DRENMARNU-243199 format. One record per residue: residue number from 1; residue in one letter; x, z, y of N, C-alpha, C in turn. Coordinates in steps of 0.05 Angstrom, whole numbers. Atoms other than C-alpha are relative to their C-alpha. Last residue first. Layout:
REM residues N
- pos / code / n.c1 / n.c3 / n.c2 / ca.c1 / ca.c3 / ca.c2 / c.c1 / c.c3 / c.c2
- NUM / A / X / Z / Y / X / Z / Y / X / Z / Y
...
//
This chain:
REM residues 241
- pos / code / n.c1 / n.c3 / n.c2 / ca.c1 / ca.c3 / ca.c2 / c.c1 / c.c3 / c.c2
- 241 / D / -15 / -7 / 19 / 46 / -28 / -382 / -15 / 20 / -20
- 240 / A / -6 / -16 / 2 / -6 / -75 / -352 / 13 / 9 / -23
- 239 / P / 0 / -18 / 10 / -5 / -146 / -359 / 11 / 29 / 2
- 238 / V / -15 / 6 / 32 / 16 / -194 / -313 / -11 / 33 / -9
- 237 / W / 9 / -18 / 16 / -12 / -215 / -243 / 16 / -3 / -27
- 236 / Q / 21 / 9 / 26 / 39 / -252 / -203 / -8 / 21 / -13
- 235 / G / 30 / -6 / 4 / 64 / -219 / -143 / -22 / -5 / -15
- 234 / S / 23 / 35 / 0 / 129 / -262 / -149 / -26 / 14 / 19
- 233 / D / -17 / 19 / -8 / 188 / -205 / -149 / -21 / -24 / 20
- 232 / Q / -18 / -4 / -21 / 152 / -141 / -159 / 19 / -24 / 20
- 231 / R / -41 / 16 / -4 / 115 / -177 / -212 / -1 / 13 / 21
- 230 / V / -8 / 20 / -17 / 34 / -140 / -202 / 30 / 1 / -4
- 229 / S / -20 / -19 / -25 / -5 / -91 / -244 / 11 / -29 / 6
- 228 / V / -21 / 27 / -11 / -66 / -123 / -296 / 23 / 26 / 27
- 227 / R / -23 / -19 / -24 / -116 / -78 / -334 / 20 / -10 / 5
- 226 / E / -27 / -8 / 4 / -158 / -124 / -379 / 13 / 6 / 26
- 225 / G / 13 / -31 / 28 / -227 / -153 / -375 / 19 / 16 / -4
- 224 / H / 14 / 6 / 30 / -207 / -218 / -343 / -6 / 17 / -19
- 223 / L / 11 / 28 / -9 / -173 / -186 / -286 / -4 / -16 / -30
- 222 / W / 2 / 15 / 17 / -175 / -110 / -283 / -2 / -32 / 3
- 221 / V / 1 / 25 / -3 / -144 / -64 / -234 / -4 / -17 / -17
- 220 / Q / -17 / 16 / 14 / -139 / 7 / -236 / -15 / -30 / 4
- 219 / E / 8 / 26 / -27 / -168 / 85 / -209 / 28 / -27 / -22
- 218 / E / -14 / 7 / -26 / -174 / 126 / -265 / 5 / -29 / 5
- 217 / S / 6 / -26 / -3 / -212 / 154 / -338 / 22 / -6 / 38
- 216 / V / -4 / 0 / -28 / -223 / 78 / -355 / 0 / 28 / 8
- 215 / S / -31 / 3 / -8 / -224 / 73 / -436 / 10 / 3 / 27
- 214 / A / -7 / -30 / 6 / -299 / 98 / -434 / 36 / -3 / 4
- 213 / P / -10 / -7 / 17 / -315 / 32 / -395 / 16 / 27 / -16
- 212 / T / -36 / -13 / 4 / -352 / 47 / -341 / 10 / 0 / -30
- 211 / S / -14 / -27 / 5 / -427 / 20 / -343 / 41 / -2 / -3
- 210 / P / 30 / -19 / -5 / -465 / -49 / -309 / 9 / 27 / -10
- 209 / V / 0 / -10 / 20 / -394 / -74 / -287 / -18 / 12 / -7
- 208 / I / 9 / 22 / 9 / -407 / -108 / -222 / 6 / 7 / -29
- 207 / D / 7 / -4 / 33 / -420 / -40 / -202 / -4 / -26 / -5
- 206 / F / 4 / -28 / 23 / -414 / -61 / -118 / -6 / 1 / -32
- 205 / A / 20 / -2 / 15 / -395 / -134 / -87 / 1 / 31 / -19
- 204 / V / -7 / -13 / 24 / -346 / -133 / -26 / -22 / 9 / -25
- 203 / D / 17 / 13 / 33 / -353 / -188 / 18 / 3 / 8 / -24
- 202 / L / -19 / 14 / 27 / -296 / -169 / 64 / -19 / -5 / -17
- 201 / A / -21 / 18 / -17 / -338 / -153 / 130 / 22 / -15 / -22
- 200 / Q / 13 / 33 / -13 / -398 / -134 / 92 / 33 / -12 / 4
- 199 / A / 10 / 16 / 35 / -361 / -82 / 46 / -6 / -27 / 13
- 198 / V / -26 / 21 / 12 / -327 / -58 / 105 / -8 / -17 / -16
- 197 / H / -16 / 19 / -12 / -387 / -50 / 151 / 18 / -9 / -13
- 196 / I / 15 / 25 / 9 / -429 / -16 / 84 / 11 / -27 / 34
- 195 / D / 13 / 12 / -22 / -377 / 29 / 83 / -11 / -23 / 2
- 194 / E / 25 / 7 / -2 / -358 / 30 / 17 / -23 / 2 / 15
- 193 / V / 20 / 25 / 5 / -297 / 4 / 29 / -25 / -1 / -8
- 192 / P / 14 / 1 / 27 / -272 / 65 / 67 / -11 / -21 / -14
- 191 / L / 27 / 6 / -15 / -221 / 44 / 116 / -20 / 9 / -28
- 190 / E / 13 / 0 / 19 / -150 / 74 / 107 / -30 / 2 / 7
- 189 / W / 20 / -19 / -4 / -114 / 63 / 174 / -12 / -6 / -26
- 188 / T / 25 / 10 / 22 / -42 / 44 / 178 / -26 / 15 / 1
- 187 / L / 18 / -14 / 8 / 7 / 39 / 234 / -22 / 1 / -16
- 186 / F / 26 / 5 / -3 / 69 / 1 / 232 / -18 / 20 / -8
- 185 / L / 13 / -22 / -10 / 143 / 4 / 241 / -28 / -11 / -1
- 184 / Q / 32 / 4 / -11 / 178 / -57 / 206 / -12 / 29 / 1
- 183 / T / 21 / -11 / 3 / 256 / -56 / 183 / -23 / -4 / 22
- 182 / C / 17 / 19 / 19 / 306 / -113 / 178 / -24 / 23 / -3
- 181 / D / 19 / -11 / -1 / 364 / -81 / 215 / -27 / -22 / 0
- 180 / Q / 11 / 8 / -16 / 422 / -99 / 186 / -28 / 5 / 5
- 179 / G / -18 / 6 / -20 / 477 / -57 / 165 / -17 / -22 / 16
- 178 / D / 6 / -20 / -29 / 441 / -61 / 100 / 23 / -6 / 15
- 177 / P / -23 / -6 / 4 / 425 / -124 / 66 / -5 / 29 / 22
- 176 / F / 0 / -25 / -16 / 344 / -143 / 72 / 24 / 20 / -8
- 175 / D / 14 / 8 / -29 / 342 / -214 / 44 / -7 / 29 / 14
- 174 / A / -21 / 13 / -23 / 386 / -194 / -12 / -8 / -5 / 21
- 173 / E / -9 / -27 / -18 / 331 / -148 / -42 / 20 / -4 / 21
- 172 / A / -30 / -6 / 12 / 294 / -205 / -62 / 13 / 18 / 16
- 171 / F / -17 / -28 / -15 / 219 / -216 / -49 / 27 / -6 / -13
- 170 / G / 11 / -27 / 19 / 185 / -286 / -67 / 8 / 28 / 17
- 169 / N / 27 / -2 / 25 / 190 / -354 / -45 / 0 / 18 / -16
- 168 / G / -9 / 1 / 18 / 226 / -352 / 30 / -18 / 2 / -27
- 167 / G / -12 / 24 / 14 / 210 / -382 / 86 / 8 / 6 / -35
- 166 / R / 6 / 37 / -5 / 206 / -326 / 121 / 11 / -19 / -2
- 165 / R / -10 / 9 / -19 / 231 / -259 / 87 / -6 / -27 / 9
- 164 / I / -18 / 21 / 12 / 182 / -225 / 46 / 22 / -11 / 23
- 163 / V / -10 / 6 / -32 / 135 / -168 / 60 / 26 / -9 / -10
- 162 / G / -29 / -10 / -18 / 86 / -159 / 7 / 9 / -5 / 21
- 161 / H / -14 / 0 / -23 / 17 / -162 / -20 / 31 / 7 / -3
- 160 / P / -30 / 6 / -3 / -28 / -164 / -84 / 11 / -2 / 31
- 159 / Q / -19 / 32 / 3 / -101 / -156 / -71 / 34 / 2 / 12
- 158 / C / -12 / 3 / 26 / -119 / -83 / -85 / 5 / -25 / -3
- 157 / T / -44 / -19 / 17 / -108 / -46 / -24 / -5 / -22 / -28
- 156 / D / 15 / -19 / 28 / -172 / -98 / 5 / 37 / 8 / -8
- 155 / F / -6 / 10 / 27 / -148 / -127 / 78 / -3 / 22 / -31
- 154 / V / 16 / -12 / 17 / -150 / -115 / 149 / -9 / -12 / -28
- 153 / L / 3 / 12 / 19 / -88 / -138 / 192 / -28 / 16 / -18
- 152 / V / 15 / -11 / 12 / -57 / -134 / 259 / -9 / -10 / -21
- 151 / T / 18 / 4 / 24 / -5 / -162 / 290 / -10 / 16 / -17
- 150 / G / 24 / 8 / -4 / 17 / -136 / 357 / -21 / 1 / -18
- 149 / R / 15 / -22 / -13 / 94 / -136 / 355 / -43 / -9 / 4
- 148 / R / -21 / -1 / -24 / 120 / -188 / 300 / -31 / 23 / 14
- 147 / L / 9 / -19 / -14 / 97 / -208 / 235 / 17 / 0 / 19
- 146 / P / -37 / -22 / -13 / 91 / -270 / 213 / -9 / 16 / 10
- 145 / I / 2 / -11 / -27 / 30 / -284 / 160 / 18 / 11 / 14
- 144 / R / -24 / -10 / -2 / 31 / -321 / 95 / -8 / 11 / 34
- 143 / L / 0 / -2 / -28 / -27 / -341 / 54 / 18 / 19 / 4
- 142 / D / -16 / 25 / -11 / -27 / -374 / -13 / 7 / 9 / 26
- 141 / L / 7 / 20 / -22 / -78 / -326 / -35 / 6 / -21 / 15
- 140 / S / 16 / 6 / 19 / -62 / -295 / -95 / -12 / -20 / 18
- 139 / P / -17 / 26 / 11 / 16 / -296 / -62 / -27 / -8 / -14
- 138 / F / 21 / -14 / 24 / -14 / -245 / -9 / -1 / -25 / -18
- 137 / H / 9 / 7 / 14 / 53 / -240 / 41 / -19 / -5 / -19
- 136 / V / 17 / -20 / 14 / 67 / -202 / 107 / -18 / -22 / -24
- 135 / D / 31 / 5 / -1 / 118 / -252 / 137 / -11 / 23 / -24
- 134 / Q / 15 / -9 / 18 / 185 / -235 / 170 / -25 / -4 / -8
- 133 / G / -3 / 18 / 15 / 238 / -264 / 213 / -18 / 8 / -32
- 132 / K / -31 / -5 / 12 / 247 / -201 / 254 / 1 / -23 / -26
- 131 / D / -15 / 12 / 20 / 200 / -209 / 302 / 21 / 3 / -10
- 130 / E / -10 / 26 / -17 / 192 / -145 / 343 / 1 / -23 / -23
- 129 / S / -16 / 12 / 3 / 160 / -80 / 307 / 8 / -31 / 16
- 128 / L / -27 / -16 / -31 / 106 / -41 / 327 / 19 / -17 / 3
- 127 / F / -37 / 1 / 9 / 58 / -74 / 264 / 1 / -2 / 27
- 126 / L / -14 / 11 / -22 / -17 / -60 / 265 / 32 / 8 / 2
- 125 / N / -31 / 0 / -9 / -48 / -44 / 199 / 4 / -20 / 30
- 124 / C / 4 / 17 / -38 / -121 / -41 / 179 / 22 / 11 / 7
- 123 / F / -20 / -12 / -20 / -118 / -22 / 100 / -10 / -18 / 18
- 122 / A / -12 / 20 / 0 / -186 / -22 / 43 / 25 / 1 / 23
- 121 / A / -10 / 7 / -18 / -201 / 30 / 6 / 4 / -23 / 11
- 120 / G / 20 / -5 / -8 / -231 / 63 / -58 / -1 / -14 / 31
- 119 / G / 19 / 27 / 8 / -172 / 32 / -100 / -34 / 1 / 23
- 118 / Y / 21 / 3 / -22 / -125 / 72 / -62 / -28 / -25 / 2
- 117 / Q / 4 / -30 / -19 / -84 / 101 / -111 / -30 / -6 / 11
- 116 / E / -7 / -17 / 13 / -83 / 51 / -167 / -8 / 25 / 6
- 115 / G / 14 / -5 / 11 / -106 / -3 / -125 / -7 / 18 / -27
- 114 / D / 9 / -37 / 2 / -58 / 1 / -85 / -17 / 1 / -4
- 113 / H / 22 / -6 / -7 / -21 / -82 / -98 / -5 / 37 / -3
- 112 / H / 11 / -23 / 11 / 51 / -91 / -104 / -37 / 0 / 10
- 111 / Y / 29 / 2 / -1 / 97 / -135 / -77 / -12 / 12 / -21
- 110 / R / -2 / 15 / 22 / 164 / -109 / -57 / -28 / -5 / -11
- 109 / A / 13 / -17 / 16 / 165 / -91 / 17 / -2 / -21 / -28
- 108 / G / 17 / 14 / 26 / 209 / -110 / 65 / -11 / 17 / -18
- 107 / R / -21 / 22 / -12 / 251 / -51 / 103 / -6 / -26 / -29
- 106 / C / -11 / 12 / 15 / 185 / -9 / 112 / 23 / -21 / 3
- 105 / V / -22 / 20 / -6 / 160 / 38 / 155 / 7 / -11 / -30
- 104 / M / -21 / 15 / 33 / 100 / 73 / 154 / 17 / -20 / 20
- 103 / L / -22 / 19 / -15 / 57 / 120 / 218 / 22 / -11 / -32
- 102 / A / -34 / -7 / 5 / -15 / 145 / 188 / 23 / -22 / 8
- 101 / V / -25 / 18 / -10 / -81 / 138 / 208 / 27 / 15 / -7
- 100 / D / -34 / -13 / -4 / -137 / 165 / 179 / 11 / -11 / -3
- 99 / S / -23 / -3 / 25 / -207 / 147 / 184 / 21 / -3 / 12
- 98 / A / 13 / -17 / 19 / -270 / 155 / 240 / 17 / 9 / -24
- 97 / A / 1 / -33 / -18 / -242 / 119 / 299 / -6 / 31 / -22
- 96 / V / -29 / -3 / -11 / -223 / 54 / 256 / -6 / 35 / 9
- 95 / V / -7 / 3 / 20 / -295 / 46 / 223 / 24 / 21 / 7
- 94 / G / -12 / -30 / 8 / -327 / 64 / 292 / 4 / -3 / -22
- 93 / A / 5 / -19 / -21 / -364 / -9 / 292 / 6 / 24 / -17
- 92 / L / -14 / -16 / 7 / -334 / -61 / 244 / 1 / 31 / 18
- 91 / G / 26 / -10 / 18 / -369 / -112 / 258 / 1 / 22 / -11
- 90 / L / 7 / 9 / 32 / -309 / -153 / 270 / -25 / -2 / -15
- 89 / R / 2 / 32 / -7 / -309 / -147 / 345 / -4 / -10 / -20
- 88 / N / 35 / -2 / -14 / -314 / -62 / 331 / -13 / -33 / -1
- 87 / T / 21 / -8 / 21 / -244 / -82 / 293 / -32 / 0 / 9
- 86 / W / 8 / 26 / 25 / -214 / -111 / 346 / -18 / 1 / -14
- 85 / D / 17 / 19 / -20 / -236 / -50 / 401 / 3 / -34 / -18
- 84 / S / 34 / -1 / 3 / -214 / -5 / 350 / -21 / -17 / 13
- 83 / V / 15 / -5 / 26 / -145 / -29 / 347 / -32 / 1 / -17
- 82 / A / -2 / 35 / 4 / -133 / -41 / 414 / -12 / -8 / -23
- 81 / Q / 24 / 17 / -7 / -160 / 31 / 421 / 2 / -35 / -3
- 80 / V / 32 / -5 / 17 / -116 / 55 / 373 / -21 / -12 / 8
- 79 / C / -1 / 10 / 32 / -51 / 22 / 403 / -21 / 1 / -5
- 78 / H / 10 / 27 / -9 / -73 / 45 / 478 / 1 / -10 / -33
- 77 / L / 34 / 2 / 4 / -77 / 116 / 445 / -6 / -21 / 10
- 76 / Y / 11 / -9 / 28 / -3 / 119 / 424 / -31 / -15 / 4
- 75 / E / 16 / 28 / 11 / 22 / 82 / 489 / -22 / 6 / -20
- 74 / P / 19 / 1 / -10 / 51 / 145 / 516 / -24 / -21 / -4
- 73 / W / 7 / 33 / -6 / 97 / 152 / 457 / -27 / -1 / 18
- 72 / R / -15 / 13 / -16 / 135 / 211 / 463 / -7 / -31 / -4
- 71 / A / -6 / -9 / -27 / 90 / 258 / 433 / 14 / -10 / 17
- 70 / R / 25 / 1 / -21 / 56 / 214 / 389 / 10 / 10 / 28
- 69 / A / -6 / 29 / -19 / 126 / 196 / 353 / -25 / 6 / 18
- 68 / R / -27 / 0 / -23 / 134 / 281 / 338 / -6 / -23 / 7
- 67 / A / 16 / -22 / -14 / 49 / 281 / 305 / 33 / -1 / 18
- 66 / L / 17 / 16 / -21 / 67 / 212 / 268 / -1 / 24 / 25
- 65 / P / 5 / -11 / -14 / 132 / 230 / 225 / -25 / -12 / 25
- 64 / M / -24 / -12 / -17 / 154 / 171 / 179 / -28 / 30 / 16
- 63 / V / 20 / -19 / -19 / 117 / 149 / 109 / 17 / 17 / 31
- 62 / E / -4 / -34 / -2 / 153 / 107 / 68 / -10 / 8 / 24
- 61 / V / 27 / -7 / -19 / 145 / 35 / 43 / 8 / 26 / 2
- 60 / D / 4 / -33 / 6 / 216 / 11 / -5 / -22 / 6 / 34
- 59 / G / 24 / 1 / 17 / 231 / -61 / -14 / -15 / 23 / 6
- 58 / A / 18 / 27 / -14 / 308 / -53 / 17 / -26 / -2 / -31
- 57 / D / -17 / 21 / 19 / 326 / 12 / 6 / -21 / -16 / -3
- 56 / L / 20 / 15 / -1 / 300 / 71 / 57 / 7 / -22 / -15
- 55 / T / -15 / 12 / 21 / 331 / 133 / 31 / -17 / -30 / 9
- 54 / M / 13 / 26 / 17 / 312 / 174 / 91 / 19 / -20 / -12
- 53 / H / 17 / -19 / 19 / 334 / 231 / 134 / -13 / -17 / -16
- 52 / R / -10 / -24 / 9 / 396 / 207 / 173 / -23 / 23 / -14
- 51 / S / -43 / -1 / 13 / 395 / 131 / 174 / 2 / 29 / -1
- 50 / I / 0 / 14 / 21 / 312 / 126 / 183 / 25 / 13 / -14
- 49 / E / 8 / -14 / 18 / 305 / 189 / 228 / 4 / -20 / -27
- 48 / R / -21 / -35 / 14 / 351 / 173 / 275 / -14 / 0 / -24
- 47 / A / -18 / 7 / 13 / 324 / 97 / 278 / 24 / 19 / -12
- 46 / W / 11 / 14 / 37 / 250 / 125 / 286 / 34 / -6 / -6
- 45 / D / 20 / -27 / 24 / 276 / 175 / 343 / 5 / -14 / -24
- 44 / A / -29 / -20 / 6 / 322 / 116 / 380 / -15 / 15 / -13
- 43 / L / -11 / 20 / 16 / 250 / 70 / 383 / 29 / 16 / -14
- 42 / L / 14 / -2 / 26 / 215 / 127 / 407 / 19 / -11 / -16
- 41 / R / -6 / -27 / 10 / 265 / 134 / 464 / -3 / 11 / -25
- 40 / A / -34 / 3 / 13 / 277 / 55 / 483 / -6 / 25 / -16
- 39 / P / -26 / 1 / -9 / 197 / 57 / 483 / 17 / 6 / -6
- 38 / P / -7 / -41 / -7 / 143 / 39 / 442 / 22 / -3 / 9
- 37 / E / -23 / -6 / 11 / 132 / -45 / 462 / 8 / 34 / 0
- 36 / P / -32 / 5 / -8 / 69 / -51 / 488 / 15 / 3 / -20
- 35 / V / -4 / -33 / 1 / 6 / -75 / 457 / 20 / -3 / 8
- 34 / N / -25 / -8 / -30 / -24 / -143 / 469 / -4 / 26 / -9
- 33 / L / 12 / -16 / -30 / -60 / -163 / 396 / 19 / 6 / 18
- 32 / T / -19 / 1 / -6 / -55 / -219 / 346 / 1 / 17 / 21
- 31 / G / -17 / 8 / -25 / -91 / -224 / 293 / 15 / 7 / 18
- 30 / S / -33 / -8 / -3 / -113 / -217 / 214 / 1 / -15 / 36
- 29 / L / 3 / 1 / -25 / -173 / -209 / 173 / 22 / 3 / 12
- 28 / V / -21 / -8 / -16 / -160 / -228 / 98 / -2 / 4 / 27
- 27 / L / 5 / -3 / -23 / -213 / -237 / 51 / 23 / 13 / 11
- 26 / N / -24 / 16 / -9 / -204 / -251 / -22 / 4 / -7 / 27
- 25 / S / 4 / 7 / -27 / -238 / -171 / -31 / 21 / -33 / 2
- 24 / V / -27 / 3 / -18 / -232 / -155 / -97 / -3 / -13 / 20
- 23 / S / -20 / 25 / 3 / -298 / -138 / -140 / 15 / 6 / 19
- 22 / R / 11 / 17 / -19 / -333 / -66 / -152 / 17 / -26 / -4
- 21 / S / -14 / 24 / 0 / -331 / -16 / -204 / -13 / -16 / 25
- 20 / R / 21 / 20 / 3 / -354 / 58 / -206 / 30 / -34 / 8
- 19 / L / -9 / 21 / 2 / -314 / 121 / -228 / -18 / -32 / 4
- 18 / A / -2 / 21 / 30 / -347 / 174 / -222 / 12 / -13 / 24
- 17 / D / -16 / -8 / 15 / -327 / 246 / -172 / -2 / -22 / -30
- 16 / G / 8 / -25 / 4 / -343 / 221 / -108 / 18 / 2 / -25
- 15 / S / 30 / 5 / -21 / -337 / 142 / -112 / -8 / 30 / -1
- 14 / W / 19 / -32 / 8 / -264 / 141 / -156 / -22 / -4 / 26
- 13 / F / -11 / -16 / -27 / -245 / 64 / -155 / -24 / 23 / -14
- 12 / F / 12 / -25 / 7 / -254 / 13 / -215 / 7 / 25 / 15
- 11 / S / -11 / -23 / -5 / -233 / -59 / -182 / -10 / 32 / -13
- 10 / T / 23 / -18 / -7 / -251 / -119 / -215 / 19 / 29 / 12
- 9 / L / -10 / -28 / 3 / -214 / -182 / -215 / -21 / 17 / 7
- 8 / A / 21 / -15 / 20 / -242 / -255 / -235 / 9 / 33 / -6
- 7 / D / -13 / -10 / 20 / -218 / -301 / -181 / -22 / 12 / -18
- 6 / P / 11 / -11 / 22 / -230 / -347 / -129 / 14 / 14 / -20
- 5 / A / -18 / 8 / 21 / -193 / -357 / -61 / -16 / 17 / -18
- 4 / R / 17 / -9 / 21 / -212 / -334 / 3 / -2 / -26 / -22
- 3 / A / -10 / 21 / 19 / -176 / -334 / 75 / -12 / 10 / -26
- 2 / Q / 1 / -4 / 28 / -187 / -316 / 133 / 1 / -19 / -19
- 1 / M / -9 / 12 / 13 / -154 / -323 / 213 / -19 / 18 / -38
//
C-alpha cells in the first residue's frame, strides 16, 4: 500500500555534525507478514513486565527489554528475516540488517511526530499482537492501517501518526481503559533516511532549504516556513510552543 498527499513540510535533521534539510515523505509502505504468535511463556513475561515494572498509561509508548525476550523467543530470528525479506523486495536491500532494532509497547498512542529526535530516520515497525480493534492513523494522509500480528510499516518519522480505536475520530484515553488488554507489542528499526535506498523508496529530497537558518540549532519540522508540532488528540499541525 502507498499513500501520498501534497504538503510543504521540511525536516531539519542532524547529518553528522551539521543540520541538513529534507522533505517529509508522504509515502507509507505497508504489508502483512506471516509471523508466528509469540510463545505463551513470552506473552506472560511481557504481561508481568508491563504490570509490575511499568506505568503504561493510555497513549504511552515505551521500550521493553529485548535481550530477555530473545532468550524466550525461538521465532525471533524468523520475524527479523521476514521483515528483512519484505524490505529487500521494496528495494531496501540490507538496510534492516544494518539498522538498530528495539522492542516497544504502546497502549494506544497519542498523535505525534518523531522529527525532533529521529529526523534522520525512517521507522520500520513489525506488530506482534493480535487484532485488538486498533489502527495506526496518519491523519495528514487520511490513511488508517489495521493493526494485527504481522502488520509491517515503513514510514517517515516526521509524518504525524497515532494508534487509535478502529472507527474512532482521534485519540481518546477513554478508548484504552484500565483493566482491558489494549497493548500492542512491536519491533522497530531505525532506517537511515540518508541511505540512498531508503531515500528512493520514500521519495525524500535533500537540502531543500539552501542554507539552514541561524535560528535552527536542533532537529525540528517546519510547515510553510514555521516550526510546528502536533495536536495529541487529532494529529493536526499547530505552531510549536
